[in-house]
C-alpha positions in Angstrom: 37.0 -0.4 -10.9 35.2 2.1 -8.9 35.1 -0.3 -5.8 38.8 -1.1 -6.4 40.0 2.6 -6.4 37.7 3.5 -3.6 38.9 0.6 -1.4 42.5 1.3 -2.3 42.4 5.0 -1.4 40.3 4.4 1.6 43.0 1.8 3.1 45.8 4.2 2.5 44.1 7.2 4.1 43.1 5.0 7.3 46.7 3.7 7.5 48.3 7.1 7.0 49.8 8.7 10.0 51.1 11.9 8.4 54.4 10.6 7.2 55.4 8.6 4.1 53.8 5.3 4.0 56.1 2.2 3.8 55.9 0.1 0.5 54.2 -2.8 2.4 51.1 -0.6 3.0 50.6 -0.1 -0.7 50.9 -3.8 -1.2 48.4 -4.5 1.6 46.1 -1.9 0.1 46.3 -3.4 -3.4 45.6 -6.9 -2.0 42.7 -5.7 0.1 41.2 -3.8 -2.8 41.6 -6.8 -5.2 40.0 -9.2 -2.7 37.1 -6.8 -2.1 36.6 -6.1 -5.9 36.7 -9.7 -6.8 34.4 -10.8 -4.1 31.8 -8.1 -5.0 32.1 -8.8 -8.6 31.6 -12.6 -8.3 28.2 -12.4 -6.5 26.3 -10.0 -8.7 27.5 -9.2 -12.2 24.6 -6.9 -12.9 25.3 -4.7 -10.0 26.9 -1.5 -11.2 28.9 1.0 -9.2 29.4 4.4 -10.6 30.1 8.0 -10.0 26.4 9.0 -10.0 26.3 8.3 -6.3 28.6 11.2 -5.8 26.5 13.6 -7.8 25.9 17.0 -6.0 22.3 17.1 -7.1 21.7 13.7 -5.4 23.4 14.8 -2.3 21.6 18.0 -2.3 18.3 16.1 -2.5 19.3 13.8 0.3 20.1 16.7 2.5 16.7 18.3 1.8 14.9 15.1 2.4 16.8 14.3 5.6 16.4 17.8 7.2 12.9 18.3 5.8 10.3 15.5 5.5 12.2 12.8 7.2 13.1 14.9 10.3 9.6 16.2 10.6 8.2 12.6 10.3 10.7 11.4 13.0 9.7 14.0 15.5 6.0 13.4 14.9 6.5 9.6 15.2 8.5 10.0 18.5 5.7 12.0 20.0 3.0 9.6 18.7 4.8 6.6 20.0 5.4 8.1 23.4 1.7 9.0 23.8 0.6 5.5 22.7 3.1 4.1 25.3 1.6 6.2 28.1 -2.1 5.8 27.1 -1.8 2.2 26.0 -3.6 2.8 22.7 -1.5 0.3 20.7 -2.9 -2.1 18.0 0.2 -3.6 16.5 0.2 -5.7 13.2 2.0 -6.4 10.0 0.6 -4.8 7.0 1.4 -5.1 3.3 1.8 -1.9 1.3 2.8 -1.5 -2.4 5.5 1.0 -3.0 5.8 0.5 -6.8 9.6 1.1 -6.5 11.4 -1.3 -8.9 14.9 -0.4 -8.1 16.8 -2.2 -5.2 18.2 1.1 -4.1 14.9 2.8 -4.1 13.3 -0.1 -2.0 16.3 0.0 0.5 15.9 3.8 1.0 12.3 3.5 1.6 12.5 0.6 3.8 15.4 2.2 6.0 13.3 5.4 6.2 10.2 3.5 7.5 12.4 1.5 10.0 14.2 4.5 11.4 10.9 6.2 12.1 9.5 5.0 15.5 6.2 3.0 15.2 7.0 1.3 12.0 9.5 -1.3 11.0 10.0 -2.9 7.5 10.0 -6.6 8.0 10.2 -7.9 4.4 10.5 -6.7 1.0 9.3 -8.4 -2.2 11.8 -7.2 -4.8 9.7 -8.3 -7.7 6.9 -5.8 -7.3 8.1 -3.5 -4.6 5.7 -4.7 -1.8 6.8 -4.0 1.6 5.7 -5.8 4.9 5.6 -3.3 7.6 5.1 -3.9 11.3 2.9 -1.0 12.4 2.2 0.1 16.0 -1.3 1.2 15.3 -3.1 -0.7 12.5 -6.1 1.3 11.6 -6.7 -0.3 8.3 -5.6 -3.8 7.1 -5.1 -2.4 3.4 -3.3 0.9 4.2 -2.3 3.4 1.5 1.3 4.7 1.3 0.3 7.9 2.9 -1.0 6.2 6.0 2.2 4.3 6.6 5.1 6.4 5.5 3.8 9.7 4.1 6.0 11.3 1.4 8.9 8.8 1.9 8.0 6.9 -1.3 8.0 10.1 -3.5 11.4 11.1 -2.0 12.7 7.6 -2.6 11.8 7.9 -6.2 13.5 11.3 -6.5 16.6 10.2 -4.7 17.2 7.0 -6.8 16.4 8.2 -10.2 
């Protein structure tokens, strides 16, 4: 029901121009919400949408993560990649790193954080055991640790998705 209600309200807000909405807009909102609800529900019955994603604690942690470790890593990575491009010290390759994350959301947060940081890009995820395959601009070790590839991102992904 969460997806249905959220879609219904979002559609009405997007179509609202400051005046009263005509009845057909409500009908269209119901139709769009129903179609989206049914299409999402058919694909994955185990997927659960809930209000915990709107928790102030989770959003506070996300803001701390974004403006703290993520932003710092982003700045450092930009400088590192710029220097590597200028000097030509590039040794690219794909490495496998085990994150230990079991939840799909945790794996997604971590993979997105890695990909948004210059010099690294998540190529594939093994959802069974949480292994990530990462294209790295400077492979220094064929069996890198989490810290070598993405620093504290794994710890933050665990905190954000619990």
